[in-house]
Structures are given as structure tokens and as C-alpha cells.
C-alpha positions, 0 to 999 in steps of 0.5 A: 500500500505504501508503494501505491501512495508513493506511485500516486505522488510520482504521477502528480509530480509528472502532471505538475511538471507539465504545467508552465514553470512560472505557474507553480514556482511560488505560492504567489503565482499559484491559485488562491484558495477559495473560502472553505479551502486551505492550502495544505501539503498534497501528502495530507490532502486525501481529497486530491490524492483520491482524485489522482487515484481515480484516474477519471476523465479530467483528473489532471486538470483538477490537480493542476487547478488545485495547486496553491504553492510548494512545500519542501520539494513537494506541492501544496493544494487547495484542500476542500474544507481544510480536510486531509481526512476527506475521502471525497473526490473533488471537482475544482473550478476557478472559484468553486468545488463540489463533492462527489462521494465515491459511495453513498455512505461517504456523505454520512461520515463526518469530515473536516472540523466535524470529526477528531476534535479533542477537548484536551490534546495532552497525550499520556503514557498508560495514565488516566486520560484527561476528561473530554480528551477522546470523546469518541470512546465507546463502551460495549456492555454485555449480559444485563442491560440494566447492569452491563458488564463492560468488556470491549470498546469502540469508536464513534464514527458518526451519530449512529455508528460505532466502529469496533472489533468483530470478535467483540460482537461475533457469537462464536467468540462472545458466547465461549468467552462468557460475555454473550451478546452486546446489550448496551453501548455507552457514549460520553463516559470517562469514569464509570463509577462517577455520574456526572463527570466533572472537570476541575474548572467551572469553565467546562460543564459536567456531563453524564454518559448516554446509553444506547441499544444496539439496533444492528450489528454488522460483522465483516463477511471475511472475519476469521476466515483468511487467518486467525482473527483476520478482518477483525472489524464490525459496525454497530448501529445505535438505536438513536442518534448521539447528541454531540457535545464536549463528551461525545464527538466522532473520530475521523476515518482514514482515507482508503489506503492511508500508509500508517507508518508514513502518517505517523512519521516519528510519532507514536500512536495513542491507544485508549480503553477501560481494559485491564491495567498492570494492577486491575482486571478492568479500569474505572477511568479511561486509560490512554497510552502512547504506542510505537508503530511496529514493522510486520517483520518484528511483529509476525514471528510472535503470531506464527507469521499468520498476519494479513496485509490488513493488520498493523502492529503497535507496541513492544516498548517497555510494558506499555500495551493495550490489554484485555477489555481494550478490544475493539477500541481505537488506536489513533493520532492527529494529522501533522498539520491539523489537530484532528484525530484519525483512527488508524487501528482497532485493538484486535489481538496480542500475546497472553501476557499484556505489556511483554517487552519487545512484543507488539500487539495486532490491530485491524488497519482501518484504512483498508476498510473505508469503502466497506464502512461507507457501503455498510452504513445508512442514514 
């Protein structure tokens, strides 16, 4: 997948080279972005990257007209809605842009400033997460709806859908484990034993979590078929819409084919959940930790070399790791240029001893499943 991204950028460079030299030499000579656009590096503008990948008629003109400057040997383009998280191909004119969703579900996914907004950008190392820091976090409850057993996590991706792991909802896994079916989902939670959750300052209001019923559970059709716990991804449709606020907001989805290693660069990702810690079987307070990207060559030997391309590894540094009860929860990070969080992976599997030094855990690589997600959701 990294090869495909690099190839697309090479193609763009070739297209740009065909434009008159003076038209792209400086930002002053390039296009001035319209209202609702921002001049960003091509490497983070997914809308224009998707136009290149589509190769539809006239795509070269769209790319040329989007150029607004140069960026460390590359190019900057007018990115619609300042949104490197958008996956909509864009048709650009001299003064306007219109979105053309690749699939109907794309129109239901939040984009730009509608997703990935955190109330606190401080990233922690296996500590209590700050209140409102990760408002897309969701708890999955089992057995008794009146008093659920919170055993998995998930991520809110719009006002009706939660992204989670298939093994958290598939009965072949939940029944043998003793969990049974998912009977409740909780949005906007931070400390389970406290209601409402309140910040230390009066400037930020207190908030109570909201509970939902699962209206529909959608498991990826290839789950656990190609390799152990492969295609470990599922969607849960809530029985009503989530009211967004300080404690409840959706996370951004990655563009199809996003290269996780390139996206992170030298940065760690963040994993969060209410799962087991080094001292307890579950956590009352939402925990968050920084985990490094791990190469497949380092990760696969711990899993009998049975990983598929759609899996990605994080962790292996010290004792910091996701653990039991974190399953289904997201691993995420912000864009380099914009403080908006994108979900990169879903907690899937690990070795029996969580936090074993040198041993990464396995996550579902969400970028491979964007089209499946978009085609599976409905209003």
C-alpha cells in the first residue's frame, strides 16, 4: 500500500511538471484558495490524492487547478474544507468545488472540523486520560442491560455508528468467552463509577454518559476466515442518534489506503480503553497510552507469521500495551498539520501476557476498510 501512495505522488509530480514553470514556482503565482479551502501539503490532502487515484476523465486538470504553492520539494493544494481526512473526490473550478462521494455512505461520515476534535490534546503514557480528551470512546456492555458488564470498546464514527472489533460482537467468540451478546453501548463516559463527570474548572460543564441499544450489528463477511482473527472489524448501529457535545464527538476515518507508518512519521500512536491495567482486571477511568508503530517483520514471528496485509502492529516498548477489555477500541493520532484525530487501528489481538517487552500487539488497519464502512452504513 505504501508503494501505491508513493506511485500516486510520482504521477502528480509528472502532471505538475507539465504545467508552465512560472505557474507553480511560488505560492504567489499559484491559485488562491477559495473560502472553505486551505492550502495544505498534497501528502495530507486525501481529497486530491483520491482524485489522482481515480484516474477519471479530467483528473489532471483538477490537480493542476488545485495547486496553491510548494512545500519542501513537494506541492501544496487547495484542500476542500481544510480536510486531509476527506475521502471525497473533488471537482475544482476557478472559484468553486463540489463533492462527489465515491459511495453513498461517504456523505454520512463526518469530515473536516466535524470529526477528531479533542477537548484536551495532552497525550499520556498508560495514565488516566484527561476528561473530554477522546470523546469518541465507546463502551460495549454485555449480559444485563440494566447492569452491563463492560468488556470491549469502540469508536464513534458518526451519530449512529460505532466502529469496533468483530470478535467483540461475533457469537462464536462472545458466547465461549462468557460475555454473550452486546446489550448496551455507552457514549460520553470517562469514569464509570462517577455520574456526572466533572472537570476541575467551572469553565467546562459536567456531563453524564448516554446509553444506547444496539439496533444492528454488522460483522465483516471475511472475519476469521483468511487467518486467525483476520478482518477483525464490525459496525454497530445505535438505536438513536448521539447528541454531540464536549463528551461525545466522532473520530475521523482514514482515507482508503492511508500508509500508517508514513502518517505517523516519528510519532507514536495513542491507544485508549477501560481494559485491564498492570494492577486491575478492568479500569474505572479511561486509560490512554502512547504506542510505537511496529514493522510486520518484528511483529509476525510472535503470531506464527499468520498476519494479513490488513493488520498493523503497535507496541513492544517497555510494558506499555493495550490489554484485555481494550478490544475493539481505537488506536489513533492527529494529522501533522491539523489537530484532528484519525483512527488508524482497532485493538484486535496480542500475546497472553499484556505489556511483554519487545512484543507488539495486532490491530485491524482501518484504512483498508473505508469503502466497506461507507457501503455498510445508512442514514
